[in-house]
Phi, psi and omega in degrees: 000140180258146177211153178273139171231177184240138167240112186051048176066021178237137188291137163228158182249135181230157170257138181275000179270343182269102181246145178105349178217154176273128179210154174188166174245128180286167179232188176300327180289322186254020183304142177235356183233101186288330183049239185284355181253078186297338180294348180269001187302316181297315178298318180298319178298318178296317184291322181294325176293319178297318181293317178299317179296319178299322181277349180078030179224176175267157183304329181287355176265006175262114187265125183234119179279167173270100186278134182223023183062033178272183172244025183275137182238137179219158174269129185283134174223145179296136177087354180266152176255150184229076176290145177051050181231126184239012170208134177239136172266138180243116175239342182273122184279357180261002179230169173233161174242149183217124175238153189249150186212153171201067183116324178296164187267120174272132178235116178258130180241143179212124176272110186289341181270313184269355178054051170231159182213185181194159169229134177239143179255109187242086165282195181292325178293314178296321178294319178295336176265005179056043186297321180294315178298317180294328177293317175297321177297323176301317179296320180293317185283326188256343183232010180059028176292149174250137183309321183290347178260359181263121173269136178241132175241116179260113190275189182297135180203173181293143184270167181302318185294338183253003185235099181252135182228166178275175186296325181298314179295316179302315181297320180295319181288314184293335179293346181280348184259136180284325182259162176266110178255157179239003188261001184248003180208158169227131179271134175261098186291343180280334183243347184077014179256173183228138168271127192238136178252095183293329179298316182288325175300314179297322177300312181295321177302316181289323177297320179294334176284340178117004178290138184251331186250103183226128176246117182253121182288137180270352180294130174262124182294329179292314181283331184256045184291348174284343182248317183242183179252145181227115180299318181287315183295326184256017174054038176080351181262073188214161172276195180227142164268165191228152168256132185234139178218133172221136178282153177260134182290000000 
């Protein structure tokens, strides 16, 4: 279940199933990435300081990759740059990771036994490349994580009713699933297009890997544009909300 909490009187969204690590999704109030809305820069500067203080670190210990809708995964280290990286693994308890979103699907992963985590950025390209699943597989292969010990939190993203794609995109995304599901798409027979639910696709990808504990946020960024940012709703001229993760020592 998701609920709003406050950081310096500004809303962030959390899942109550992820225990053992600090995590949240920022909102319009707690935004830290202005992108095309440069007038938000001052607010973003204030918020990043508030978030760093809340996490008990300095702002330079918050690691942010250069997201390009790739399927590249890296381990986060302080002082390193991450070009063309859309998933970060977190093993260092003295830093935090932050990835940005505005309709794409944020997936936060946390191994409750080994105390490591990750955030993946899954737009349709990332979802078609199974980036969230591959990030969990990275944890399994490199940290001896077991699927049943990995908690997944799928954050706010655009909903199926507001996200229509062509057949080529639908085929690429649906090809990532081993089973035939009927709950992640609706076909529009008049146009040959499909309404696609990327949150549910990512959920099924992780379930097929063996994850048991998954919390999927019902907030649609397109419909909840008063709370989050929506690239489609705002015609690309928008800031970003963020997924944040820090391990507890």
